[in-house]
N, C-alpha and C positions, 0 to 999 in steps of 0.2 A: 502491500500501500506505500506510494505516494502520497505527500503532502507539502502545499509551500508555505512556506512561516509568514508570507504577508498575507495569503490566506485565511492560515490559524490566527491572524490580527485580529480578525474581525469580529471574533470572537472572542479573546483572550488578551487582555489590555494588565499588565504589558506583557509583548510575547520577549520568551528568551531566548539566548542567542539559539543556531546552532546546535553547535560544542554540548550545551547544557544541559538542550533539550534533548540531546541523543542519550547522555549521559542520564540523567532522571527516570526516559522512559526505560530505558537496559536495566538501569536497578529496580522498573516496577516488570519487567516480564514482556517485556514489547522491544524487542533487541534491534538497531539500528542498523542498515545493513550499512550503506553510504549513505554520503552528504554530499550533496552538490548545487553548481551554479543553473538557477533555473537557467533556460533562453526563452525568449519575449518572441515579440512577430519579428519576424524579418532576421529573424537570426541574432536580433544583440541582445546581448548577456543582459539579464533581468535582476535588479538591486532585489535579490529574495534570494534564500536558499531550500532547495528542496531534499526532503527526508526520506529516504526508502526505507519504512520500515516493514517486519517480519512479524506481522497480526496471527496470532492463533485462530484457529475454526472456530476455538468456542467465542472468541471474544468480535462478536461482530459489531459492535455498539462500534469497535475503532477502523471500521471499515470507511469513516469519514472522518471529516477535517472536523465537525463539533464533533463527535465522541471523541478526536484524540485533543482539541482544545479542553474538554473536559480533563482528559484524563492529568493534562499538560498544569491547570486551575489545583486539581487536588494535589500535586505532586509538587507543587511550588512553596506548599505550607502558610496560602492566605498572600503571598505574592502574587499573584495573577486572581483578577477577579475576569469572569464567564461568563456572556451572555446569549443566549439563543438571537437568533438573526430577526428581528424585531416584523411582523408581518401586517399587511393593509390594503385591501384589495376595494375596486370599486365595482359592485355589479351594478347590471340594466335592469328594467322593471321585468322582463322578458324571462319567463320560469324556464330554466334546463326541460324541466322535464317534458316541456310541450315540445325541444327540437331533439330528442332520443327518450331510448329507454335502453336499462339493463336488464336483461336476464342471466340468470347463472342458476345453469341444470347439473350443477356439479359442484355443491356446497361444501365439501369436505374437502376438497382442493383448492377449490377457491371461497374462503369463509368470506372475504370481502374483496367489494369489486365498486369503483368509482368512476364517474364520469362527470365534466364538467364542459361546457360547449366554450369557444371564444370566436366568435366571429369580424368579421374587417383586419383581421390582421395582416402585416404589411412582412412577409418573407422577405429577408435577404441574408447580407452580410451580418455577423455582429462585431458588437464593437469592440476596441482595442484589447480593453478591461477584461472583456469574457474571453476573449482568442488568448490572449498571454498568460489566462487563469488555467485553461482545457490545457494550453501547448506545455505548460514549466510542468504539468504532471503527467504528460507521454499522450494523451487526449487529439485528437484531430477536431478542427473546428468545420461544421461542415452548414448549417448554417442558423440562424439566432434563434427558433425556435426551436431545436434538435439540440443548440447548444445549452441553451435552457436546462435542457430537462438532467441533459449529461453533467451542469454546474451543479442543479438541485442531486443528485442521483450522488459525489463525491462532497455535497456538504453538508448533507442528513442521513446519506446511509440506505436515503427509498428510490427504488427504480420507477422509473416515470417511462410513459408511452405516450406519441401523440400521432394521430390519426387526421387524415386529410378529412374533413367531415364528409365533402360533398364526393368522397370515393366508397362509402360505405353503402349497401343496396340496402334500402327500408329506413336507413341514418339512423341504423340502430346496433347495441351490442350484446350479443348472445354467446358467453361463457360455456363452453361446452369440448367434451371428445370428439378427436375427430374421427371423422366417418371411413370406413372400409374405402381404400383405393384414392383417398385424398391426398392431393400435391397442393403444395403452395409456392411459391413464388420470395423468398426472402429477400430483406433489403442489402445481402451481397451479395444479390444477383445467382444467387444457383436454389436451382428445385430440389425443396424436400422430398420426401414421401413422408407421410404421414400413417399411422394405426391409431386403432382404438384405445390406446394408452394413455394416447400424447394427450394431454390439455391444450385447447384452443382457444382465441378470443375471435371469434366470428361475426359478420353481420347477419344480412336475411338471408344472405345466400351462400356464402364462403369461407373457407379459416381467412381471417386478416391480419394473423400474426401465430408463432408459437407463444403461448404465453410463459412469460416468465424469460422467455427465452430472446428471443429476436420477431421485429415488426413483421410485415409482408411489403414488398415493392408495390403492388398498386396501389396501396393506401397512404405511402409515406408522403412527407409532408418537403415540398416544395415549391420553387420560387413562382408559381404560379397555385398555390393554398390561397386560401384564405380564410377559410373556416376550420377550426381546429377541435378537434375531441380529445381532451387530457383524458390519459388513465391513471390510475392511482392505486394502485391492488394489492391482497394479500397471498400467495400459493402455496401449498404444502409443499416443505425442502423436498419431499422425498420423488413425489410429483415432478419437480420442475429436475431435480439430477437424474432424475429416471429417462427425462424425454432427454436433455440432453448431452447423456451419456452414448444414447439409443443414434439420435442424429449426429456427434462427433462434433458439436456446436457446440461454444459457448464464448457468453457474452462478459459483461460486469455486472450486469441484471440479474443472470442466472446465479455467476458465483457467490454473489447476495444470497439472492431468493434460497439456494439450495443449502444454505448455511442458520439458514433464521432470520429475519428480521422483527424492530421494535415494532409491535400491533398497532401501538397506536399513531404510528408518522404518516400513513396513506394519506391522511386528510391534513395536515399539517405542512406535508409536503407538494400537494395537491398544492394547496394554498398558494405556499412560494413559487411553486411553479406558474401558477395566474399573475400573479404580482409580479414577476419578472416578465412577464411575456408583454403584459400591457405597459411597461416601463420602459422594454426596448422594441416589438414589435408591434405595440397598440393592443386597437382591440376592443370589441365591447363584450366582455363578462356576463355569461347569463349567467341569473339566480337562482343563488341554490347549486344543491351539485346533485344525482341521481346516482343515489348509492345502494347496492344490496349486500347484506350481511352483517359481521358484528368487528369490530376495528379496539373493541375493551380491549385490555390487560390483564394480565394476570395476578388475583390480587390476592398476593404473597405475604405473607408478617414474617421473619424468624429474628428467635433470641439467641443471644448471643451471651456466655457466662463469661465475666473474666477472669476468673481463677483456672478454666478452661482456656481462655486464651495463654494464660501465663501458665499455665502447663504443658501446652503447644510447642509456643514460641522460644519459651527459655525466658523473658522477661515481659514483666508487666505493663499494663496500656490506663492510665486513666482516662476516666469515663467523661473528661471534654475533648482531649483527642480522636479518640476515637469518633466523637459527636460530631466533631470538625472531619474528618476525612469521609465519613459515611455523608456527610450533607455535601460535603461538595463534588462528591460523583454523585450525586443526585437522588442518593436514598432518602429517607425520610424516619430515622432515629430517635429515640427517645429513652432516656434510663427507665428501668421498672425496680424498686425498690423490694428487695423479695422479706416477706414477713413468715416467721417461721417455719417450721422445715428447716432451714440450712442457718448458720453460721449470720449471727444478730448481723444487721447494719451492709450484709451483702448486697450486690446491686448486679444486675443484667440488664444487658442492652437489647431494645426490640427496637427491627425495621423494617419497613415496608418495605419492599424492592420495588425498583423504578424499574418501567415499562421494557427498556431499552436494556435492562440488563437478564438478558434468557439464558445465562450460566449459572448463576448465583440461584440455588437451591434448598444448603441444610445451616447448617451450623458452621462449618469447617470451611466453605465460601466465606463469611462474613470475616473470618476469622485470620482469612489468607486475603480480602480486600486490606484492610485494618494494617497486616502484618509489609507487604511490601511497601507500603504507602511510607510506611513509616522509615520502613527499608532497612534489607537483612544483615546490612552491615550492622544493626544494632545487636544483631542476637549475639550469642556468646559464645566465644566457641574455648571447647575445653582441651589441655593438652594432652588428656588422655582417656581413650574410650575405654572401657571395659568390655568385650561381649563373647562369651563363651559360644565354639563352634562347633560342631558336634557332627559326626559325617550322617548322612541320610540311613536310616538304615533299609538294612538289607528286603525288606518284607516291602514296606516303602517304595523304593528304587521296584521293585517287581511289581507292584501292582501299579504305576506310572508308565512304566513298561506296555502293561498289557493294556490301559486306557489309549495310550495313543498309539499304540497297533492297532487298536478296533478303529481308530480315527483316521488315521492314516491311510485303512484301507476301505472308507469310505461309510463307514456306517456313523450315524449322529447319536450319541448319547441320552436315554432315555430315564425320567426319572418319576415310577408309578407308584401306586398305594399298594402297601404291604397287603391288605383288606381285599377280598375279592368274594363275587355270589357262590353258592354253593356249586350252584350248579354248572360254573365257572372252574370249579378245583376241581371236582370229583374225574374227567378224562385223564386227570395229568397225576397222576397217583401210579409211583412208580415202582414201592416194594410189597409185594404179595400181603396181602392180609391188613396192609398199614390205612391209615383211615386218616381225614381232616379234622385240623383242630377247632372246633367252634369260640365265638367269643361270647362272652357271659354275658349277654346286654337283648335285647329285642328289638325291635325296628328299622334294622339297616337295614339294607340291599345287600351291601357286603357285610356277610356274617362268618366268616373262616379264614383262618390266616394261611395263605397261597402257600399249595404244596411246587410249585414251579413257578419261575419269570413268563412261559410262553403265556401263559392265556392274559395276561396285562400287557404283552408286545402286540398281540392278536391284538387287542383292544387299541393301543396307539394307531397300529397299524387303520384300522375300520377307522379311527376319528382322519388321518390323512389323507384314505381314499376320497371322504365324505364332505370334504373343507369345498368349501366358493371356486366359483370359478376350473370347473372340473378336479379339483384336488391332488395331493399325492398321490401315482397309483402306486410308483415304486419305493416303499418308505424303507431303507436300509435302517433299521434301529439298533440299539443293546442297550443289554442292563446289567449294571454287575448289584445280588441284592443278598438277602440270607434269606430263605424257604423252611418250611417247617413243615411235618408231621408228625399222628403218633403211630407207632411201629406196631406191628400185630401184634405184640406181646404190650397188652395193655397194661401193665404195672410198672414199667420204662418210663422216663421221661421224654417227653420230645425230640426228634430228633431234627436239627434245626443243624443245614446246610450252608455254606459262603458258595453261591453260582455266577458263572457268567454266563447271556443270553442273549441272541441276536436271529432277528427274521430278515428274509432279504427275500425277492421275486423268483429265485432258482437256484438249485440245491448248490453247482460251482461256487456261487459269490461266499458261501458259508465254507463247503469244505476245501474250498482256495484257504480260510483262514486258518486252517491246522498250522501247515507248512510254515505260515509266517509269522506263527508265534513260536513253533518250535524254534526257528531260527531266532528268533529275537531274544528267546528266555535262554536256551543254553545251545549251543550248535551243535553237542552232542545226542540231545533228544531227539527222537519222532515220534509226531502225532498223526496215525492215520489212523485209517476206520475199516470196518468188518460187517458184512451184512447182518442186520439180522431187525428184524421184525416190531415194532411196537405200535401200540391199539393206537396212538393219536396220529399213528404215522401211515401214509398209501404203501399198501404192502409190496413189498418188494423194490422201496422207494427208500428206505431208512436202512441205517447203521448205527453200530456202536463205535465210539473211537476213543482207541486204546493208546496210550502211551506208553512210550520203553524209552529212557534216560540213563545215560550213566554219567553221576555227577559225584564219582570217587565215593560208592556207596552210600548213597541214599537216594531219594525218590523212588517212584514206583516202576517198577518191572513189568513191561507189558497189563498195566490195568486198564481196568474200564474208566473213566472219567467224564463219559458225558453220554449222547446221543442226539442224533443228526436227520431230517428227512424232509420230505414233503408232507403237509399236514391234510387230513382224510377231507371229503368235500361234507362230511358232516359237518367237522368244524369250520372248512369254510363256512355253509349254511347259516351256523353256528351265529360266526360274526361279520355278517351277509359282505363274505368278501369276495369283491369282482373277479378277481386274479387271483391266479394262484401263491401259495406263500407255499417258503420253506423255514423250519426254525434247526435250530442249534442247543443244546444247551450243552454247558461243560463244568466240571468242580473246580471250583475258584484255588482253592486249598492246594490242591495238584499242581497247578501251572504255577503256583507262588512257591513250593520246594523244589520245584525243579530248575529255579534260578539262577545262575550264576553271573555276579557284576563284573565281566569280567568285558574292555573294549576290544573291539577288534578292527581290521581296515585291512582293506583289499584294497590294491593299487588297479588303480582305472588301466581299461587294456588299453594299449600303446596301437593297435591293429585291427582294423573292422572284422567283424564275421558276418559270416552269412546263414542266412536263415533257409530252410528249405521248410514245405508246407505237404504235410501227405492225408491222402484221407482214402485209408483201407475198408473195407465192408470185413466186418470177423462178426459171431455168434452176439447172440444176446447175451449170453450169459458171464463173456467173457470181462474183468473189470480192469480199469483203466491203471489201477494200481500194479495189473501184473503187464501188463504193455511195458507202462515205467520199466519196472524191474527187468525186463528179459533185453531192452535196449540199454539199460546202463549195464547189463552183464556182459554186453557184446565187448563193452572196449574198445569204441573204434576212436582210433588213433586222433582225433581231433571235435568229438563231442561232446560242447560242453554243456548242453543240458535238452530236455525232454519236453515240450509244457502242451497240455491238451487245449483243446480248440475250441471244441464243440464235437457233439452226439446226435447224426440226422439217421431217422424212422422213414421210413412211405416203403408204399405195394410195390413201387421197384426194383427196390432193394431185397424186398420177400418176408418173410414172416422168420421170425424168429433170430432174425439179420439189426444191423443197425450197423452204420457208415460214424468209420471214428477219424477226425480229422486231429493232426497233433502237427506240431514246430518243432523240427530239430533245429538245432541251433551250434554252431563249429565255427571254431575258435582256435588261434594257434598263437599263444604270449609274444612269442620271437619275429613273428612274420604275418604277412597276408598270404592269406590260403588264396590257391585256385581252381577254379568253380571244379576241374577233371581231376582232382584230388578228393571233392567232396561227394560229386558223381558216383564215384564208385563206394565211397562208405554210406552213400544215400542208399544204392542197391544191395549193400551190406545187412542197410535196415530193413529194409522189405522182404530179404530173404529169410531172415530172424521172423518176423512176423508171418510170415509165409509156414514156415516148418514147425512153428509152437503153435501156431492159432488159427491154420489156413486160412490167415488172411488174405485177401483178391483188391492188390489196387484200385481203385473205384476210378473211371475214367473221368 
């Protein structure tokens, strides 16, 4: 954000020297990247300095000269007087409502829209002072009316737009979503294809501006324009950001809208622009404003405890100093003496948050405001700080590794309720003779402790599927939680287990997690599957999960740690799931036990590899694990890996047969392989599959 000090002088008296202003802003969290001489009209150097300030996205109040003048006034400690620009407008007797109308079809994305009409304006070159102001901060002068909207944007932080009133069909404004296939020629002379997610400003027939981003060429103000419609509005930040990024189109307006602006500034900026247009371009301002929506600010009052300030910052602040700082920043503070329930005579500060401070929401924000103006240099520095450092417990590191692995594999973590309906829990009892644990109360739909996480994840899947706008049909979610059931021996205490569960649309997404988890937890571990039927899964499409690990005498040796499979049609129907869903559930503690916290690094291959895809027709009963093992046992000279791609079945392939597609990755660490070398090894792989599984290469 560039600011010109002679412009700042309009609102702050006296104005500090450039170096002093830069130091003050730097210490208050607004670093100044450079100080340069302003370049005025004709290339002559003007007698002012321009500061290029790095403003963080949360400080939207500082994206304008008024906001930074307010900051400098507060940082001066009373040495500078801040004042907003004085606004006076002269209106004609013709009501604006008789000249135009505003309709907002999407109030969620446009909570406020206002329009003023000014007739008999004279559009032409801007006066020298206006051109110099804009050019000093890097803006190009266009004409007096457009320059005024840019001036007010840089002055108050509120984007504005002006339309050639006579080019608006129906002389009215409609704020709506773009129509399918709608296009618009923007003022940058480029045509943009719009879609139904984008908010536009339209007249009676067509889109005339991309809301909050850029206006349209046909309705831009030129020297032929005599009547203008002045727009000042509020738009939803997410809507503007999404549209701007989708179109690859950015502007000074979109930059501010997508970060949030003062909700009360729309009317002030509209009046300010009307004032300057009348002064510079003349014209008759219609009486009143045509406005739709609400421009009210949040009504937030925060409390700050002075003892809390002292504990966090390290030094106290006097009530008078805190009041002065917050008042200078635009807050409305007062002191509230606490009576009873605390230290006698203790005080706290209450402050109404001004509309321009969208970033202030909590007590800690008030503490930060006061501390940064007081100056962080006043915070005492201790010569020595004692802080005990301990290594991360292995179990915590293992848990973090597992959760990160799940997330990196494309799964989102869910947090669901431990209690579920009895009808949801019964199908998931795994131990013979076990039973559900009932809650000791009545009246809840969820009346048992879940014996498995899977029913909860199926409910999450259902919720995502049924969301508006088509929902999320392929919700890949996981959860780590504790489950419980009552063993067959009713005298035994409830059996509690920590489990890791996940659901996805296909088995490959879940079985693919197993080697990934093994690799991250223990390089010597192997997690595989062995076909086995479970009541909750489709017969022939499920397996138990086996873990074998060599961890120096510890860990499970070929033990069953879970189950995986495609859910039955009964469960699909119970949860009203439109698409097939697969699930996996693993023993959390078994995974934790095999963890070995050893860092491993593998050099990046220096030479390119060669990949070859094979599709072979084999018997339905042949498992991928057997195919993979057979190819790896051959020990082909350059074979680095064998990866599953997909399985295909059709009438042409034949009953009891399936087509298996796999990828062979060949690589030599010392040189680049030749195609002829790989061809011979591929033929060996094909022959191996033919000998062991009667596989036939599919054309």
